[in-house]
C-alpha positions as CSV (number, residue, x, y, z in Angstrom):
1,X,82.0,-14.5,74.5
2,X,83.8,-13.3,71.7
3,X,82.0,-11.8,68.3
4,X,82.9,-14.6,66.0
5,X,81.7,-17.3,68.6
6,X,78.2,-15.1,69.3
7,X,77.7,-14.7,65.3
8,X,78.4,-18.5,64.8
9,X,76.1,-19.4,68.1
10,X,73.1,-17.7,66.4
11,X,73.5,-18.9,63.1
12,X,73.3,-22.6,64.4
13,X,70.2,-21.5,66.3
14,X,68.7,-20.0,63.1
15,X,69.4,-23.0,61.2
16,X,68.3,-25.6,64.2
17,X,64.7,-23.8,64.4
18,X,64.4,-23.4,60.6
19,X,65.4,-27.6,59.9
20,X,62.3,-28.2,62.9
21,X,59.7,-26.4,61.2
22,X,60.4,-28.2,57.8
23,X,57.7,-31.3,57.4
24,X,59.2,-34.5,57.6
25,X,59.3,-36.8,54.5
26,X,57.1,-39.7,54.2
27,X,58.4,-42.7,52.2
28,X,56.0,-42.4,49.7
29,X,56.8,-38.9,48.8
30,X,60.0,-39.2,48.3
31,X,59.7,-41.5,45.3
32,X,57.0,-39.6,43.5
33,X,58.1,-36.7,41.4
34,X,56.1,-34.2,39.8
35,X,57.2,-32.7,36.7
36,X,56.3,-29.1,35.3
37,X,56.1,-27.6,31.7
38,X,56.6,-23.9,30.9
39,X,53.4,-23.1,29.2
40,X,51.0,-25.7,31.1
41,X,51.1,-27.9,27.9
42,X,49.5,-25.7,25.9
43,X,49.2,-26.4,22.0
44,X,51.5,-24.3,19.5
45,X,50.0,-21.5,18.2
46,X,49.5,-21.1,14.6
47,X,52.3,-18.1,14.5
48,X,54.7,-20.1,15.4
49,X,54.0,-22.6,13.0
50,X,54.1,-19.8,10.1
51,X,56.8,-19.3,7.2
52,X,58.5,-16.5,7.1
53,X,57.2,-13.8,4.7
54,X,54.1,-16.1,3.6
55,X,51.3,-14.2,2.3
56,X,53.1,-10.7,1.9
57,X,53.7,-9.7,-1.4
58,X,57.3,-10.1,-2.9
59,X,57.4,-7.7,-5.6
60,X,58.3,-4.1,-5.1
61,X,55.9,-1.6,-3.6
62,X,55.3,2.1,-4.7
63,X,56.7,3.2,-1.5
64,X,59.9,2.2,-2.4
65,X,61.3,4.6,-4.3
66,X,60.3,7.6,-2.3
67,X,62.0,6.3,0.8
68,X,65.6,5.5,-1.1
69,X,65.1,8.9,-2.4
70,X,64.4,10.1,1.6
71,X,67.4,8.7,2.9
72,X,70.1,9.9,0.0
73,X,68.6,13.6,0.4
74,X,68.9,13.3,4.4
75,X,72.5,11.7,3.9
76,X,73.3,14.5,1.4
77,X,72.3,17.3,3.9
78,X,73.8,15.5,7.1
79,X,76.8,16.4,5.0
80,X,76.9,19.4,4.1
81,X,75.6,20.5,7.5
82,X,78.0,18.3,9.4
83,X,81.1,18.6,7.1
């Protein structure tokens, strides 16, 4: 027996044994379809309904000027060092 024939025989034997181990379908279970949803039907969280940036101050804060100065000084130092 050739190698290809032997492999083909093994595959068909395995497929046949797997088919025998499956439960038989009944006519009533074939028509019933159960739908599943991700999240299990939980309510929508409040964070998903929130408006973007709601409740946050929109005016400038005290730390903005310090950060911009630090960015500019860092850019100058890097330009001088790598330059």
